[in-house]
N, C-alpha and C positions, 0 to 999 in steps of 0.2 A: 232669270236663270243666269247663272254664272258659268263662264267657259272654264273647262278643265285645263289646268296647267300641266304640261308634261313633267314627269318626274325627273329628278336630277340624274337618274341612271338611264334616261332614254338614249337610245342609240340604235344601231342596226340590230334587228331582231332575227332570230332564227325561227323559222316556222315551227309552231307547235311547242316551243319552249315556254317554260313558266317564267314570270318576271323574277328578276334577281340576277345572281352571278351567271348562271348557266344560259341566260337569255342573250348575253352580250357575245359578240364574236370576238375571238382573240385576234389581235392585230400583231402580226409578226414583223420583226425588224427585217430590213432588206438583206442583211448578212445571213440571218437565219433562213429566210426564204431561199437564198442562193444555195446554202448548204443542202437544203431539202431537195432543190432542183438537181444538184449534183448527184445525190444519192439515187434519185429516181432515174436519172440518165444512166448511171452505172448499172442499175438493175436492168434497165431496158437493153443496154449493150450486152450484158451477159445473156439475156434472152435471145438476142440476135445471134450470138455465138452458138448457143444451144440449138437454135433453129437451123443454123448453117450445118451443124453436125447431123441433125435430123434429115435435112435435105440431101446431104451426101449419101446417107443410108437409103433414102427414098429413091435416089437415082439408081442405086444398085438393085433395089427391090423392083423398080420398073424394068430394068434390064433383065432380071430373072423372070419377070412375069411376061414381058413382051417376047422374049426369045425362048420359045419352047424347044427344049432339046430332046432328041431321041424320041420323037413322037410323030405319028403320021396323022394325028387328029388336028383339024383346024382349030386355032385358039377361039375360045368362047368369049363373047363380049363381057359377060358377067364376071369372068375371071379377073378382069382389069378394074373392077369397081373399087376394091380396097385401095389399090394404088392411086386411082383417080381421086378418091376422097382424101387420102393422105396428102396428095399434091395440092389440092385446093385448100385444105386445112393449113398447110404450110404457107401458102401464098397469102391467105387471110391473116395469119399470125404475123407474117413479115410486113404486110401492109399496115396493120394496126400499130406495130412497133414504130415503123417509119413515121406515121402520122403523129404519134406521141412525141417522137424525137423532134420533129419539126415544130410542134407546139412548144416544147421546152426551149428550143433554139430561138423562136420568135419572142418568147417571154423573157428568157434569161440571157440570151446572146448566142451567137453562132459558134462561139468557142466551145459550147457544150457538145456540139456535134463532133468536134475534134477529140474531146474527152471520150465520147462514145466510141469513135473509131479506134482509139488506142485501147480501150477496154475490150472491145470486140477481138482485136488481134491477140491480146494477152490471154483472154478467156479461151479463145479457140486453141491456142498452143497448149495451155494447161489442160483443157478438156480432151484434146487428142492424146496428150501424154498419159492421162489417167485411163482413157478408154483403151489405148493400145497396149498398156502394160497390165495394170491391176485387173481391170474389168475383163479384158480378153482372157487373161490367165484363169480367172474365176469361172467364166463361162465355159472355157475349154475343159476345165476340171469337171464341171457338172456334166458336160456332154460325154466325156470319157466314162464317168461313173455310170451314167445312164446306158451307154453302149455296152459296158462290161456286164451290167446287170441283165440287159436284154440278151446278151450272148450266153450267159450262164443259164438263163431260162430256156433258151433254145437247145442247149446241150442236155439239160435235164429232160426235156420233152423227147429228145431223140433216143 
């Protein structure tokens, strides 16, 4: 019996791939890998900025939920469940992003964390500017339209 000789295209194989071109892993140049790392770090940093804006809103939601105004009824535990889940969800999101950033920093260099911090700052400023101008105006307009419609319905009923 003759031993089989590996084919010329033998190399690292991807599980389940058929022999040929698709079975070989593509090997990226270090510069290309670095560019990909930077793109992922920028994306994660934008997520951090978005999560920070969510957290700020969450703090306000918790304030409104915890502080019951003009009521003599003791707050119910169940009333705080949505705020609690939102808080834990934000913390898990933030932890996941931080772990990913540390992974990229270990692999590509700690300077990527500096890039991420810069992107977080810029994205937060831009996000706040958009939220505080365009989106707030749009939401306010919708609320006024709804309020006017409900007022006209009340007048028609009277």
